[in-house]
N, C-alpha and C positions, 0 to 999 in steps of 0.2 A: 599538797606538794611533797615530793620525796626525792631521795637520792637513789640512783642505781649505779653502783660502782662509784666513780667520781664525776659522773655527768649529772647535771641538774635538770630535772624535768619540771616544766611549768605546771602541768596538770596530769593526774591519773584519774580516770573516771571509769564507771561501769555502766554499760547500757542495760536497757530493760531485759534484753535477752541473755544477759550475763557476760557479753563480750567486754574485754578490758581495752580501753583506749588510752594510750599514753601520748600526750600532746606536748610538743616542744617548739618553741620559737627561737630561731637562731639568727643572729645579726651578721656574724663573720664566718666565712668559710675557712675554718681552721684545719690544720693538718689532721688527717684520719677521721674527719667528721662523718663520712659515709660509713666507716667501720663502727663508729660509736653508735649510730642509729641502729645498725644491725645487732650490735651487742645488747643494747638496751631492750630491743624488741625480744630477742631470745631470752634475756634475763627475766623479763616480765612473764614470759610464757613458762619458763622452766621452774620458777620459784613459787608457782601457785600451789603445788602439792606439799602437804606435810607427810612425814614418814608414814608409810603404810597405805596411803590413799591410792586408788586406782587411776590409771591414765584417763578413764572416761570422765573424770572430774575436771579435766583441763578445759578451760574456756579459750576461745580464740582471742588473740591479741592484735590490735590494730595500732600501728605507730603513725600518728599524724604529725608531720614535721613541716613547719611553716618557716620559710627562709627569706631573708631580706637580700639575697644574692641569687644569681643564676647558678644552679647546681649542675644542670645538664646542658652543657653548652651547645650540643648538636641537636637539640630539640626545642621547639618554640611553644609547646603546650604549657599552660600554666600549672595544670595538675597532672601528676604522674602516679600511677597506681601499680604497685608490684605485688605479684602473688607467685605461689609455687606452680610451675607448669613444666610438662615434659619438653625437653629442649628442642626436639625437631618437630614433633607433631602438635605441640602446644596445648595438649589437653591438661586439665587441672589435676593436681594431686588430690586424692580423696582426704577430706578433713585436714587441710594444710595447717591450720592453727595460727599462722602469722601472716599479716599483710603490712605493707608499708606504703603510705600515701604522702606525697610531697606537694606542697603548694609554694611555687616560686613567685613571690610578690612582684619583683621587677618585670616579669613577663606579662603582668595583667595591666592592660592599657585602656580598658573600657571606661567611658564616661558615664555619668548618671543616666543620661537618656538612652544609653545602650545596654543597660542591665536587663537581662531577659529572665534569668533563673534565680532561684533562691541562693544557689551557690555563688552566682555572680555578685549578688548583694552582700553576702558574707565576706567574700574576698575583697570587694571594694571597701567595705567597712574596715576590715583589718588593715588594709594598705593606707587608708586615708584617715583613720581614727585620730591621729595626732592633730589633724587640721580641722576636725569637725567641732563646731560649737553646739550644734543641734543635730538630731537625726534627720537626714534628708526626707522630704515628703514621700518620695517613692519607696521608702523603707518603713514608713510609719505603721504599716499593717503587719510588720513582722515583730511580734511581741518579744521574741528572744533577742533581737538586735536592740530593741528599746531597753530591755533588761541589762544587756551588756554595756550600753551607754550609761545607764544609771549606776551600775557597779563601778565604772571608771570614775564617775563623779563622786560616789561615796568614798572612793579611795583617796579623796582630796587631791585629785589631779585636775588642775584647770587646763584650759585650752593651751596656754603657753607651756605648761609643764608637759602636756602630751606632745606638743610639737618638739620638745627637746628630745623625745625618743627617736626622732628621725636622725638626730645627730650622733646616735650611739655608735654606729659603725665608724664614723669619722673620729669619734673620741677614742675608740679602741686603737685605731690605726695611729693616731697621734701618740697614744701611750706607748706603742711599740717604738715609735721614733724617740720618745723621751728615754725609753729604756736603753736604746743604743747609745744615746748621749750620756746616759747615766753610767754605762760601762766605761766610757772614756774617762769620766770624772772619777769613777772608782779606781781605775788604773792609776790616775794621778795621785789620788789620796793614798793608795797603797804604797806607791813609791815614796811618798813623803813619810809615811809611817815607818817604812823600812829604813830610811836614812836615820830617823830619830832613834829607833831601837838598836840599830847597828848590829843586828844579829845576822848570822850567815844566811839564814833563809828568810830573813825579815821581808825582803822585797817580795818574794812569792806569796808569803802569808799576808802581807799588807795588801797586795793587789787582790787576792782572793777575798779578804775581809771587806775591802772597799766595794768590790763587785757584789758581794752578797748583801751588804747593807743597802746598796742602791736597789738591788732586785727586790728586797723585802719592802722597801719604800714604795716601789711601783706596784707590787702585789697588793699592798694594803689599799691602794687607790682603785684596784680592779675588783675587790671582793664583792661589791654590790652590783657589778656589771657582768662578770663572767663566772663560769663554773671552775672547780678546782683544776680539772685536767687542762682547760684552755689557758688558765693563768700559769700553770706549770710549763706548758709549751711556750708561752710568751716570754717568761722571765728566766727559765732554766732552773727554777727551784723545784724541789720534789713536791709531789702531791701531799706528802705528810707535812712538809713545811707550810703549805697553803692552809691545810686543815688546822694546824696549830695557830696560825694567824686568826682564823675564824673564831677560835676558842679563847683568844686573849681577852 
C-alpha cells in the first residue's frame, strides 16, 4: 500500500510482464474523483524512471478502480476500459503506456447460477464478500478466490464485521450530516467565546475556532475510512491538517 499525492491506493502490484497495476476501491463518489484516478495513473507512470534512465524502461500502468457507486450514469456496462485512441478513426496510440479500468459494483446484478466467466465470479465475490460465510460451491475451483477469502479471515474479519463494510457509504454520508450540524454548534460555541472574551474580533475568532475544533473532531473519526484529500473536501480542513492528525 502506498500514497500517490494525497490519494490512498489500496494495492500497487507488478504483473509477470512488468506492467504496474494500481488498484483502488472507492465507496463514495467525491468531487473530482475522476481527475484523481487520471492523476494517480499518470503519476505511477511518470515516476518509474530515475534520473538518467531511458524512456524504454517505462512499463505500462493499469489503473483498476472498483466503485461502490455508478460512475458512468449513461452506460449500463459493469466494466469500462479506457485506452488511448485516435479521436475520429479510433486506432490505438502506439505503446500508450496507460490504461484505466473501472468496475461499477452496483451495476452487477447476476446471481450465483448466472455466473458464466471468471470475471463474473470475481465481481460477484467483491460485491457480496461482506455477506459470505463460505465461498460458494460454484467458485470452489478458483483457488485465487479461496485465497482471497482466507486472507479476509486471517485479517480477523468475521462475517458480521465484513457486513459492516456495506454500511461504509452510509456512514460517510452520515458523517457529512454530522459535520453540518457541527458547524452550527461551532458557530454557537464561537459566539459564546466571543461574549466571554469581549474582544472586538472575538466573535469572528470564536466562530472560526469552534468550526475548526468541530471539523478536527469529525476528521479524526474519518481517518480510518477516507484518504486525506476526501477528508479535506468533506471538512474544509487543509490536507496538511489531515496529515498532522494522522501523525499525532
